[in-house]
C-alpha positions in Angstrom: -15.6 -231.9 -120.5 -15.0 -229.2 -123.1 -14.5 -226.7 -120.2 -11.5 -228.6 -119.0 -9.4 -227.9 -122.1 -8.6 -224.3 -121.0 -7.4 -225.6 -117.6 -4.7 -227.7 -119.4 -3.0 -224.4 -120.3 -4.2 -222.4 -117.3 -2.5 -224.6 -114.7 1.1 -224.3 -115.7 0.5 -220.7 -116.8 -0.7 -219.9 -113.3 2.4 -221.5 -112.0 4.6 -219.4 -114.2 2.8 -216.2 -113.2 3.0 -216.9 -109.4 6.6 -218.1 -109.5 7.9 -215.3 -111.6 6.0 -212.5 -109.8 5.7 -213.9 -106.3 9.1 -212.8 -105.1 11.6 -214.5 -102.8 9.0 -215.6 -100.3 8.4 -218.6 -102.7 12.1 -219.6 -102.9 11.6 -222.5 -100.4 8.4 -223.8 -101.9 8.3 -222.6 -105.5 9.7 -225.8 -107.0 6.9 -227.8 -105.4 4.3 -225.5 -106.6 5.6 -225.6 -110.2 5.8 -229.4 -110.1 2.2 -229.8 -108.6 0.7 -227.5 -111.3 2.5 -229.4 -114.1 1.1 -232.7 -112.5 -2.3 -231.1 -112.3 -2.2 -230.4 -116.0 -1.3 -234.1 -116.6 -4.2 -235.2 -114.5 -6.6 -233.0 -116.4 -5.3 -234.5 -119.6 -5.7 -238.0 -118.3 -9.3 -237.3 -117.4 -10.0 -235.9 -120.9 -8.2 -238.9 -122.4 -10.4 -241.3 -120.5 -13.5 -239.4 -121.6 -12.3 -239.7 -125.2 -11.8 -243.4 -125.0 -15.5 -243.8 -124.0 -16.7 -242.2 -127.3 -16.7 -243.5 -130.9 -13.7 -242.8 -133.0 -15.4 -240.1 -135.1 -17.0 -238.3 -132.2 -13.9 -237.7 -130.0 -13.0 -234.1 -130.9 -13.8 -231.5 -128.3 -14.1 -227.7 -128.9 -14.1 -224.8 -126.5 -14.4 -221.2 -127.4 -13.6 -218.7 -124.7 -13.9 -215.3 -126.4 -13.3 -213.4 -129.6 -9.7 -212.2 -129.6 -9.8 -209.8 -132.5 -13.5 -209.0 -133.4 -13.1 -206.9 -136.6 -15.4 -206.9 -139.5 -14.0 -209.4 -142.0 -11.3 -210.5 -139.6 -12.3 -212.8 -136.8 -9.7 -214.4 -134.5 -10.9 -216.4 -131.5 -9.4 -217.8 -128.4 -10.7 -221.2 -129.0 -9.4 -224.7 -128.4 -9.6 -228.0 -130.2 -8.8 -231.4 -128.6 -8.8 -234.4 -130.8 -6.7 -237.6 -131.0 -3.6 -235.8 -132.4 -3.6 -233.0 -129.9 -4.4 -235.3 -127.0 -1.4 -237.4 -127.9 0.8 -234.3 -127.5 -1.0 -233.2 -124.4 -0.2 -236.5 -122.6 3.4 -236.5 -123.8 4.0 -232.8 -122.9 2.5 -233.0 -119.4 3.6 -236.5 -118.6 7.3 -236.2 -119.5 7.2 -232.5 -118.5 6.1 -233.4 -115.0 8.8 -236.1 -114.7 11.4 -233.5 -115.7 10.0 -231.1 -113.0 10.4 -233.8 -110.4 14.0 -234.5 -111.6 14.8 -230.8 -111.5 14.0 -230.6 -107.8 17.1 -232.6 -107.1 19.2 -231.4 -110.0 18.7 -227.7 -109.3 18.8 -228.1 -105.5 21.8 -225.9 -105.0 20.8 -223.2 -107.5 19.8 -220.0 -105.8 17.5 -219.1 -108.7 15.6 -222.4 -108.6 12.2 -220.7 -108.2 12.7 -218.7 -111.4 13.8 -221.9 -113.2 10.6 -223.7 -112.3 8.6 -220.6 -113.4 10.3 -220.8 -116.8 9.6 -224.6 -117.0 5.9 -223.9 -116.3 5.8 -221.2 -118.9 7.4 -223.6 -121.4 4.7 -226.2 -120.7 1.9 -223.6 -121.0 3.1 -222.3 -124.4 3.6 -225.8 -125.8 0.1 -226.9 -124.6 -1.4 -223.7 -126.2 0.3 -224.6 -129.4 -1.2 -228.1 -129.7 -4.7 -227.4 -128.4 -5.3 -224.1 -130.5 -8.1 -224.5 -133.0 -6.6 -222.0 -135.4 -3.3 -221.0 -136.9 -3.1 -217.6 -135.4 -3.5 -218.9 -131.8 -1.1 -221.6 -132.6 1.4 -218.9 -133.6 0.9 -217.3 -130.2 1.9 -220.5 -128.5 4.7 -221.0 -131.1 6.2 -217.7 -130.1 5.7 -218.5 -126.4 7.8 -221.6 -126.8 10.5 -219.5 -128.5 10.5 -217.1 -125.6 10.6 -219.8 -123.0 13.4 -221.6 -124.7 15.4 -218.4 -124.8 15.0 -217.9 -121.1 15.9 -221.5 -120.2 18.8 -222.0 -122.6 20.3 -218.7 -121.3 19.3 -219.4 -117.7 22.9 -219.1 -116.6 23.3 -215.9 -118.6 26.4 -214.9 -116.7 28.2 -217.6 -118.8 29.1 -216.0 -122.1 28.5 -219.4 -123.9 25.0 -219.7 -122.4 24.0 -216.1 -123.3 25.3 -216.6 -126.9 23.5 -219.9 -127.3 20.2 -218.4 -126.1 20.5 -215.5 -128.6 21.5 -217.9 -131.4 18.5 -220.1 -130.7 16.2 -217.1 -130.6 17.5 -215.6 -133.9 17.6 -218.8 -135.9 14.0 -219.5 -134.8 12.9 -216.1 -135.9 13.8 -217.0 -139.5 11.4 -220.0 -139.3 8.8 -217.8 -137.5 8.7 -215.4 -140.4 7.8 -218.4 -142.6 4.9 -219.2 -140.3 3.6 -215.6 -140.1 3.6 -215.2 -143.9 1.9 -218.6 -144.3 -0.9 -217.4 -141.9 -1.3 -214.2 -143.9 -1.5 -216.2 -147.1 -4.1 -218.5 -145.6 -6.3 -215.6 -144.6 -6.1 -213.9 -148.0 -6.9 -217.3 -149.6 -9.5 -218.8 -147.3 -10.7 -215.8 -145.3 -10.0 -217.6 -142.0 -7.3 -219.0 -139.8 -9.4 -221.9 -138.3 -8.1 -225.4 -139.0 -11.5 -226.8 -140.1 -12.3 -224.3 -142.9 -8.7 -224.1 -144.1 -8.0 -227.8 -144.3 -11.3 -228.6 -145.8 -11.0 -226.1 -148.6 -7.7 -227.3 -150.0 -9.5 -228.9 -153.0 -10.9 -225.5 -154.0 -7.5 -223.8 -154.0 -4.7 -223.7 -156.7 -1.8 -226.0 -156.3 0.6 -223.1 -156.5 -0.9 -221.3 -153.5 -0.9 -224.5 -151.5 2.7 -225.2 -152.4 3.7 -221.7 -151.2 1.8 -222.2 -147.9 3.4 -225.7 -147.5 6.9 -224.5 -148.1 6.4 -221.6 -145.6 5.1 -224.1 -143.0 8.1 -226.3 -143.7 10.4 -223.3 -143.1 8.7 -222.8 -139.7 9.1 -226.5 -138.9 12.8 -226.4 -139.8 13.4 -223.6 -137.2 11.5 -225.2 -134.3 12.5 -228.8 -135.0 16.2 -228.0 -135.9 16.1 -229.3 -139.4 18.4 -228.4 -142.2 19.1 -225.5 -142.9 18.0 -224.0 -139.6 19.6 -226.7 -137.4 22.6 -224.8 -136.1 21.1 -223.7 -132.7 20.4 -227.2 -131.3 23.9 -228.2 -130.2 24.5 -224.9 -128.6 21.2 -225.2 -126.7 23.1 -227.7 -124.4 24.4 -224.7 -122.5 21.2 -224.6 -120.6 20.6 -226.8 -117.5 20.3 -230.5 -118.4 16.6 -230.7 -117.5 16.0 -228.0 -120.2 17.8 -230.2 -122.7 15.5 -233.1 -121.9 12.4 -230.9 -122.1 13.4 -229.2 -125.4 14.6 -232.4 -127.1 12.0 -234.9 -125.9 8.6 -233.5 -125.1 8.3 -229.9 -126.4 10.1 -227.5 -128.8 11.6 -229.8 -131.4 8.3 -231.8 -131.7 6.4 -228.6 -132.7 7.5 -228.8 -136.3 6.3 -232.4 -136.6 3.0 -231.4 -135.1 2.6 -228.4 -137.5 3.3 -230.6 -140.6 1.0 -233.4 -139.5 -1.8 -231.0 -138.5 -1.5 -229.4 -141.9 -1.5 -232.7 -143.7 -4.4 -231.8 -146.0 -2.3 -228.8 -147.4 0.7 -231.0 -148.1 -1.4 -233.8 -149.6 -2.7 -231.4 -152.1 0.8 -229.9 -152.8 3.2 -232.7 -154.0 6.1 -230.4 -154.5 5.9 -229.1 -150.9 5.5 -232.7 -149.6 8.6 -233.7 -151.5 10.5 -230.9 -149.9 9.5 -232.2 -146.5 10.8 -235.7 -147.4 14.1 -234.2 -148.6 14.6 -232.1 -145.6 13.9 -235.0 -143.3 16.3 -237.4 -145.2 19.1 -234.9 -145.2 18.8 -234.0 -141.6 18.5 -237.6 -140.6 22.0 -238.3 -141.9 23.4 -234.8 -140.9 22.5 -235.2 -137.2 23.7 -238.8 -137.1 27.1 -237.9 -138.5 27.5 -235.0 -136.1 26.6 -237.3 -133.2 29.4 -239.7 -134.1 32.2 -237.1 -133.5 31.0 -235.4 -130.3 32.8 -236.1 -127.0 30.4 -233.9 -125.1 27.7 -236.4 -123.9 24.9 -233.8 -124.2 26.0 -232.7 -127.7 26.2 -236.3 -128.9 22.6 -236.7 -127.7 21.7 -233.4 -129.4 22.9 -234.7 -132.7 20.8 -237.8 -132.1 17.7 -235.7 -131.5 18.3 -233.9 -134.8 18.6 -237.2 -136.6 15.5 -238.8 -134.9 13.4 -235.7 -135.7 14.6 -236.1 -139.2 13.0 -239.6 -139.2 9.7 -238.0 -138.1 9.8 -235.2 -140.7 10.6 -237.7 -143.4 7.7 -239.9 -142.3 5.3 -236.9 -142.2 6.4 -236.0 -145.7 5.3 -239.5 -146.9 1.6 -238.4 -146.4 -1.1 -240.8 -145.1 1.3 -243.8 -145.1 3.6 -242.0 -142.7 1.7 -239.5 -140.5 0.8 -242.0 -137.8 4.3 -243.5 -137.7 5.9 -240.1 -137.4 3.8 -239.3 -134.3 4.3 -242.8 -132.9 8.1 -242.4 -133.2 7.7 -238.9 -131.7 6.0 -240.3 -128.6 8.4 -243.3 -128.1 11.3 -240.9 -128.7 9.9 -238.7 -126.0 10.4 -241.5 -123.5 13.8 -242.8 -124.4 15.4 -239.4 -125.3 14.1 -237.8 -122.1 15.5 -240.8 -120.2 18.9 -240.4 -122.0 19.2 -236.7 -121.2 18.2 -237.2 -117.6 20.7 -240.1 -117.4 23.4 -237.8 -118.9 22.5 -235.2 -116.2 22.8 -238.0 -113.5 26.3 -238.9 -114.8 27.3 -235.2 -114.7 25.9 -234.9 -111.2 28.3 -237.6 -110.0 31.2 -236.5 -112.1 31.7 -232.8 -111.0 29.5 -231.8 -114.0 32.1 -233.1 -116.5 30.5 -233.5 -119.9 33.5 -235.0 -121.8 32.9 -238.8 -122.2 36.6 -239.4 -122.7 36.9 -238.5 -119.0 34.4 -241.0 -117.9 34.7 -244.8 -118.0 33.6 -247.7 -115.8 30.7 -245.8 -114.3 28.3 -248.8 -114.4 29.8 -249.9 -111.0 29.2 -246.6 -109.3 25.8 -245.6 -110.8 23.8 -248.8 -111.3 20.4 -247.3 -111.6 21.6 -244.7 -114.1 23.4 -247.4 -116.0 20.4 -249.6 -116.4 17.9 -246.8 -117.2 20.3 -245.2 -119.7 21.1 -248.6 -121.1 17.4 -249.3 -121.8 17.1 -245.9 -123.5 20.2 -246.8 -125.6 18.7 -250.1 -126.7 15.4 -248.3 -127.5 16.9 -245.6 -129.7 19.0 -248.0 -131.7 15.9 -250.1 -132.4 16.8 -253.2 -130.4 14.1 -255.8 -131.2 11.1 -255.6 -128.8 11.8 -252.2 -127.4 10.0 -249.0 -128.2 12.3 -247.7 -130.9 12.1 -251.0 -132.8 8.4 -250.7 -133.3 8.3 -247.0 -134.3 11.5 -246.6 -136.3 11.0 -249.8 -138.3 7.6 -248.6 -139.4 9.1 -245.5 -140.8 11.7 -247.5 -142.6 9.0 -249.7 -144.1 7.0 -246.6 -145.1 10.1 -245.1 -146.8 10.5 -248.2 -148.9 6.7 -248.1 -149.6 7.1 -244.7 -151.3 7.7 -246.7 -154.4 10.0 -246.5 -157.4 13.5 -245.2 -157.3 12.5 -242.6 -154.7 11.4 -245.4 -152.3 14.6 -247.3 -152.7 16.7 -244.1 -152.0 14.6 -243.2 -148.9 14.7 -246.7 -147.7 18.5 -246.9 -148.0 18.8 -243.5 -146.2 16.7 -244.7 -143.3 18.6 -247.9 -143.1 22.0 -246.1 -143.1 20.7 -243.8 -140.4 19.8 -246.8 -138.3 23.3 -248.2 -138.6 25.0 -244.8 -137.8 22.6 -244.4 -134.8 23.7 -247.8 -133.4 27.3 -246.8 -133.9 27.3 -243.4 -132.1 25.0 -244.5 -129.3 27.2 -247.6 -128.6 30.1 -245.3 -128.5 28.3 -243.2 -125.9 27.6 -246.3 -123.8 31.1 -247.6 -124.0 32.9 -244.3 -123.3 30.6 -243.6 -120.3 29.9 -246.9 -118.5 32.6 -249.4 -119.6 36.3 -249.7 -119.7 38.8 -248.3 -117.3 38.1 -245.0 -115.4 39.6 -242.0 -117.1 38.5 -239.4 -114.5 40.1 -236.0 -114.3 40.4 -233.5 -111.5 37.5 -231.0 -111.1 38.2 -228.0 -113.3 38.7 -224.4 -112.1 35.3 -222.6 -112.8 37.2 -219.5 -113.7 39.1 -221.4 -116.4 36.2 -223.5 -117.5 33.2 -221.2 -117.6 31.2 -223.8 -119.6 30.9 -226.1 -116.6 27.4 -226.1 -115.1 27.0 -224.2 -111.8 26.5 -226.2 -108.6 29.8 -228.1 -108.7 30.7 -228.7 -105.0 34.1 -230.2 -105.7 37.1 -227.9 -105.3 39.3 -227.3 -108.3 41.8 -230.1 -108.6 39.7 -232.6 -106.6 39.0 -236.0 -108.1 35.3 -236.9 -108.8 33.6 -239.4 -106.5 30.9 -241.0 -108.7 27.7 -241.9 -106.8 24.1 -242.6 -107.6 21.8 -239.6 -107.9 19.0 -238.9 -105.3 15.6 -240.5 -105.7 14.1 -237.3 -107.0 16.3 -237.8 -110.0 16.3 -241.6 -110.3 12.6 -242.2 -110.0 11.7 -240.1 -113.2 14.5 -242.0 -115.0 13.0 -245.4 -114.0 9.5 -244.3 -115.2 10.9 -243.2 -118.5 12.8 -246.4 -118.8 9.5 -248.3 -118.6 8.2 -246.2 -121.5 11.4 -246.9 -123.4 10.8 -250.6 -123.1 7.0 -251.1 -123.4 5.4 -248.1 -125.1 6.2 -249.1 -128.7 4.9 -252.6 -128.2 1.6 -251.4 -126.6 1.1 -248.9 -129.5 1.7 -251.6 -132.1 -0.7 -254.1 -130.4 -3.6 -254.6 -132.9 -2.4 -251.3 -134.6 -3.8 -249.4 -131.6 -1.9 -246.2 -132.2 -2.6 -246.1 -136.0 -6.3 -246.7 -135.3 -6.3 -243.9 -132.7 -4.9 -241.3 -135.0 -6.6 -242.4 -138.3 -9.7 -240.2 -137.9 -7.5 -237.1 -137.7 -4.4 -237.9 -139.9 -5.9 -240.5 -142.2 -4.0 -243.7 -143.0 -3.0 -245.6 -146.1 -1.3 -249.0 -146.1 2.0 -248.8 -147.8 3.3 -251.6 -150.1 7.1 -252.0 -149.8 8.8 -253.7 -152.7 10.0 -256.4 -150.3 8.3 -258.0 -147.4 8.3 -256.5 -143.9 10.3 -259.4 -142.6 13.1 -258.7 -145.1 13.2 -255.0 -144.1 13.2 -255.9 -140.4 16.0 -258.4 -140.8 18.0 -255.9 -142.8 17.5 -253.3 -140.1 18.7 -255.6 -137.4 21.8 -256.6 -139.5 22.7 -253.0 -140.1 22.1 -252.3 -136.4 24.5 -255.1 -135.4 27.1 -253.8 -137.9 27.0 -250.4 -136.3 27.3 -251.8 -132.8 30.2 -254.1 -133.9 32.2 -251.2 -135.4 31.8 -249.0 -132.3 32.9 -251.9 -130.1 35.9 -252.6 -132.2 36.9 -249.0 -132.1 36.2 -248.2 -128.5 35.6 -251.4 -126.5 38.7 -253.4 -127.2 41.4 -251.2 -126.0 42.2 -248.1 -123.9 40.5 -244.9 -124.9 42.8 -241.8 -125.1 41.6 -238.9 -123.0 42.6 -236.5 -125.8 40.7 -237.2 -129.1 42.9 -238.1 -132.0 43.1 -235.8 -135.0 40.8 -238.0 -137.1 39.9 -237.8 -140.7 38.7 -234.8 -142.6 35.0 -235.9 -142.1 35.6 -236.4 -138.4 37.1 -233.0 -138.0 34.2 -231.5 -139.9 31.7 -233.4 -137.8 33.3 -232.1 -134.6 32.5 -228.6 -136.0 28.9 -229.6 -136.8 29.7 -230.3 -140.4 30.8 -226.6 -140.7 27.2 -225.4 -140.4 28.3 -222.3 -138.3 31.1 -221.7 -140.8 28.6 -221.8 -143.7 26.3 -219.4 -141.8 29.1 -217.0 -141.1 30.4 -216.9 -144.6 27.0 -216.8 -146.4 24.8 -215.0 -143.9 27.1 -212.9 -141.7 29.7 -212.0 -144.3 27.0 -211.9 -147.0 24.9 -209.6 -144.8 27.9 -207.3 -144.1 28.6 -207.0 -147.9 24.9 -206.4 -148.6 24.8 -203.7 -145.9 27.9 -202.0 -147.3 26.4 -202.1 -150.8 23.2 -200.6 -149.5 25.1 -197.9 -147.7 27.1 -197.1 -150.8 23.9 -196.9 -152.9 22.4 -194.7 -150.2 25.4 -192.3 -150.1 26.0 -192.1 -153.8 22.6 -192.5 -155.4 19.9 -191.6 -152.9 21.9 -188.9 -151.1 23.3 -187.7 -154.5 19.8 -187.1 -155.8 18.6 -185.4 -152.6 21.7 -183.3 -152.2 21.8 -182.4 -155.9 18.1 -181.4 -155.9 18.8 -179.2 -152.8 21.9 -177.6 -154.4 20.0 -176.9 -157.7 17.1 -175.2 -155.8 19.5 -173.3 -153.7 21.4 -172.0 -156.7 18.2 -171.1 -158.5 16.8 -169.3 -155.4 20.1 -167.4 -155.0 19.9 -166.1 -158.6 16.2 -165.2 -158.3 16.9 -163.4 -155.0 19.1 -160.9 -156.9 16.0 -159.7 -158.7 14.6 -158.5 -155.4 17.1 -155.6 -154.8 14.9 -153.0 -153.2 15.2 -150.3 -156.0 12.0 -148.8 -157.3 13.4 -148.3 -160.7 14.2 -152.0 -161.1 10.6 -152.9 -160.2 9.3 -150.3 -162.7 11.4 -151.7 -165.4 10.3 -155.3 -164.6 6.6 -154.1 -164.6 7.1 -152.4 -167.9 8.8 -155.4 -169.4 6.0 -157.7 -168.2 3.3 -155.4 -169.6 5.1 -155.3 -172.9 5.3 -159.1 -173.1 1.6 -159.4 -172.3 0.6 -156.9 -175.0 2.9 -158.5 -177.6 1.4 -162.0 -176.8 -2.2 -160.6 -177.1 -1.5 -159.0 -180.5 0.2 -162.1 -181.7 -2.8 -164.3 -180.7 -5.3 -161.9 -182.5 -3.1 -162.0 -185.6 -3.2 -165.7 -185.7 
């Protein structure tokens, strides 16, 4: 079975190579090839999963070494894979949800003349993410990490002729480079400390290393996670990433890129367990981002950007749980998997709505779509209920466990974290109810199709003529079937994972697990969560469900206006980083011109003047040379006599 691990990565990687290098002859069939190879990777993962289930919990890890990547004395880097319960969870999520997104894309990208290239990029994305999670060492993980960054750049900027898409791709790429620097330095520090990159030796040697070194490594890994998982302060790229095709949004936000940071922290749990300060930093980042993303999601009228804020917030829950250590690792991954189902379903549902509404993204121009798109309404609605934590659905089982673990942190810190997670649950219920009401309920507020020349942000493929009213209709089966499958996961996955603590028991040999002890009973916490949820729903209904919704958004409060601008994150980056960088550059240029160039030019001028004066001594007259020889001889004689006298 070990030999199958490489095939997990090889299948989509082969698809990417063939589709991107095969030329136009594959334009008619390339999308099917890409989808089949993604499905093949899922089948291989399912076979390996079935084999794992037949083994004892402590004997499930598989290893495969292909060859030595960098065979240098004292420096050994291997192309080797490790498949255990943690990486297997990600493999099934990536390939399962990724295959459904491939199927959905067949219909969604039907009219795009570059569809073959799009599926090649999707395959490349899957291959890079799979390499990231099955690598058995940090250096190979870094290779997959960078591959994910490259694929995201290509997919976000797929419609690069749109200035907004090209800018969004560059922004995502550059912001992620900041986090990648953290990961690269962490790997260097690991090698100088442990003499290896491999997970096993590194994570088993934390007890023999100083806490200061482990804290530095932990903080650098957290910086890397902030970049890939869009956590504060490297979260600014996520909303702009919606400029890519909607299937890309589903892939990035549900099954791949943003989950990479959660995987990195959980995989490196032994480092964070031995570095309390770094672990506390993880908790703080998760808590801040949880509220940051939720507040941003409340003010967005763009359906995809509202869901993007939601992703930021839900990943914040996962990062917070991972920062709680053994009492939270399993629940962080459990929420990651359930979130993969309902968030992918929500994004694909948003794409279905756009498909029927001339690719309009402004929810204020929707309304009453439940009558025209019943399958989209039901599947999106189930995803909505799951993400807000409606009792019995997937989000209820996973998010509530994180809230309980937050309270179980103990002391004042536990009460603060518990309150933050509860508040986040209430805000989530508010903005997701707002999305549901604006999209599927109320009176229709449809607007004529925009002129593509005047609205370059509209996704290509709009068949309606400028000025033509939309004609909402249900999407084709290639789009609705993946949505239905994901809806089943949104409903049942969490309950199945919680049955007899199946998911916790599955991950415990890898992540370890410790029972938390909240200051109040689980029943009280669950009841409080439901009450907060209902309050959020009620506020949203009172604001948007009881009267007409204006097509133009009202001015709103100062907080609302700030949230519409992503809580001024881009303004902050511009003032602190862009302007700050410009001032730093000018200062360095001034120092270079005045100090460095001054020293260099002054030295050159001094030597030039000295050489000019000395050159006068070489005048070509024999008498001058005779005088200088006589004078030199006189000086030597005088010096000799003086030395003898002394």
